[in-house]
C-alpha positions, 0 to 999 in steps of 0.5 A: 984504807986509802987504797980501798977508796982509790979502788972504788972511786976510780971506776966511778970517775971513769964512768962519769967521764964516759957519760960526759963524753957521750953527752958531748958527742950527742950535742955535737951531732945535733949541732951538725944536723942543725947546721946542715939543715940551715945550709940547705935552707940558705941554698934554696933562698940564694937560688931563689934570689938569683932567679929574681935578680935575672927576672928583674934585670930582664924587666929593667932591660925591657923597660929601658927598651920601651923608653927608647920607643918600643910598644908600651902595651906589650911591655906592660903585659910582659911585666905582668908575666914577670911579676906573676912568675915572681909570685909563683916562685915566692909560693914555691919557696914558701912550700920548700921551706915548709917541707924542710921544716916538716922534715926537721 
């Protein structure tokens, strides 16, 4: 009687374990894909921040030069140009993020 019970419960237990392994594998794959998308988004943001740092540094240097006697009107125009480029970069970053979300 016990041999009969062991004979039919063994395969059921094995099938249950296989199903759980498949669920775990799918969960791990899903986690990997989410982490990969997050990494791509972080890279885009970091590149954007580095670009902004360069623009701000250049602007700061121009302001310091203006304080040392350079023409201030020309500096104001250049500062406006830098701020315009920053706005354009922000718009581009927003588009990239929207595109990434649309893919995901």
